[in-house]
N, C-alpha and C positions, 0 to 999 in steps of 0.2 A: 507509531508507538508499539512497544511490545504489549502483550495482553496484560501483564502485571502493571505496566505504566498506564495503560488505558483505564484499568480499574481504579488506580489511584487518582487519575485525572477526573474521572466521573465522580468519585467519592468526594473530591474537593469542590464539586459543584459546577464543573465545566462540561462542555459537550464534546462528543466524539462521533465522527462519521465512519461508516463502513464503506470502503471503496473496493470495487471489484473489477478485475480485468481478466481476460482469458486468451489462451493461445491454442489453435488447432494442434493436435498431438497424435497424428496418424501413426507415425513410427517412432520408436525409441531412438533418441539421438546417440551418436557415437560417444564413447567415454572421453574422446579427445575434443568434443565440442564443448568448450568451457562455458560459453554463454547459455547454451541449452541446459547444461548440468546445473548451472546457477539457478535458472528458472525452475528446474525440476525440484530442487531442494526446498524452495520456498512456495510451492504450490501443491494442490491436490488434484487427483484425477477425477474427471466428471464427464458427462456427455451433454451435447446440445443436439437434440434430435437423434440422428444416427452418427454424428461426428464426435469422435473422442477429443476431449480438450483437457487442458490443465488450467486451473483457476488460481489466481493470486488475490488474496484479500489483505487489504491494508487498513489498519485502524489509525485514523488521523484526527488530531485536535481540530475541532470546528470552531473557528473564531474569526472575528473581523477586527482589524486594527492591531494595536499592540498586545503583546502577551499579557494576560491578566495577572501574571506573577511578577510583572515588572513594576518596581516601586517608583515613587515620585522622584527618587534619586537616580532612576534609570538602572538600578542594580536588581539582579534576580533575587527574589525573596525565598526561593526554594533551591538555591544553588547547589546545596549538598545532595539533594535528591532529584535534581533535574533529569529529564528523560535523556536517553542515549543520543537521540537525534540532536539535542541541544549541545551535548558534550562533544559530538563529532563535528558539527558545523564549524567552518565551511568545507571540511573535507567531504568526500563522497563515500557512502556505504556501498553503492554499486561498483564493483571492481572494474566495470567496463565504461565508466564515465570518468573523464579526466577532469581534475580540479582546475577550473578556470576562474580566476578572480573576477573577470568581467561579467560572469554569470551570477555573482553573489551580491548581496545587498549590504555587505560590510562597509563601513565608512572608510575613506581613503587611508586614514591613519592606521587602520588594522593591518595594512600591508607595508608599514614602515620598515626600512631595512635594519633598524636597530633592535627590532623584536626578534624573539627566537625563530629559527628557521622552521617552517612547516613542512616543506618538501625540498628535495634536492634531486635534480635530473628526473623529475616526474615521480619520484618515490617519496612517500612519507617518511620522516625521520624521527618523529616524536613517538616514543614507545607507548606512552599512556594512550595516545590517540589510536595507535595501531591496535592496542588491546581492546579499546572501546568499540572499534569497528568489528573486530572479531566477535565480541560479545553480542553485538547487534545482529550479526549474520547468524550466529548460533541460535539466538532467541527467535529470529525470523523463521528458521527451520523448525524449531521445537514447538512453535505456536500454531503450526499449520493445522493440526487436528482440531484444536479448539476453535479456530476460525471456520473450519468446515462445519463443525457442529453448530456454531453460532448462526451461520447462514441457513442451515436446515431448520433450526428452531424458529428463526424469524421469517422463514419463507422468502429469503432473498435469493433470487435466481436470475438476475440480469447482470451481465458483465460486458464492459467495453472490450474492444479488441486491443491486445497489447500493442503499445507504441502508437495507438491511434486515439484512445480515449478511456475514461474511467466512468463507471456508474457509481454515483455517490448516493448512499442511503442514510437519511437522518432518522434516528430512532430516539424517542424521548429518553432522557437520562436515566430515570429509575428503571425503566424496562430494560435498557441496554445493560445497565449495571447488574441487574438480576440475571439476565440471560447469559451474560459472560460467565458469571459464577456457576450457573447450571451447566453451560457448555464445557467448562473446565472439568466438571466432575462426571460427565456423561461418557459412556463407553461407545465406541464406533458402531457396534451392532444395533444400537437404538436408533440409528439415523435412517429416516425415510429417504429414498433416492430423490434427487432433484434433477429435473430436465432444464438445463440452463438455456437462456436466450441470449444470443450475442447481439449487442446493440451498437449501432453506428449512426453518425449523422450524414453518411454518404450513401445514397441510393445504390450506387454500383457495388459497394461493399456488401450491403444487405442481399442484393441479387446474387453475387458471387458465392456468398455463404450458403444461401438456400440451394444452390445447384450442387453442393457437396453434402447435402443432407442435414445442415444445421438449422436450428430454429433461429431466426433473425428478424430484426425489425428496426425501423428508424427511431432514433432517440426522440424525435418530435412527436411520435405516436404513443409514447409510453403513458403519459398523462396520469401517473400514479402520484398521490400525495407524498411529500417528503423524498422525492426522487429528483436527482439532478444529473445531467450528463456533462462531464468535463472533457471537452475536446482538445486534442492537440493539433487539429487540422481545421481548416475552414469548412463550413457546412456546404455540402454539394448534393442536391437531390438528383 
């Protein structure tokens, strides 16, 4: 969610998690490295020990089961103000992920041939959808400063390794709503520096990070309340 969408979601009485991932950032990437430039736009500079990193913070709805805004008729009750993620699905916001119907949870009829064409030759053709993706990417970049200040205010400084896992932090709804409002109005100079810790469920990754000066630890050792490690790989000590 964008910061504005997260505020609305929280105000509606629902929960939001703060997800963090980081990438070592020793050298600035080439302007021609499109993937690195994409990550740079949606992240902020930080350090883990003596290792320069960039941190991506994601605000995600925290729920189990069906969306709470889904009515008994299975229609969205907030359709006119639904988040951009809902408007864009099943397309991808990340320009480096190919839309693959097999990876989506849409019912089979959603892909019926009589419906409007979503993409042609791998390219999206719906202009409204294209505009929504652009808005989502712009908001992602514009929200970076607020997310950085939010982490500082909440003393969130654990991050998973990009493409390996995410550190999920659950903050009680009134506190997160208040802290988001304060972070949105805070100036960067007020920020105390954070020394980030890179978290993995693989012992070899933790060891490798420590050899290059990073603070690192196993996800199993965090033991902090309201913390969860979301792994993209099998655990390996």
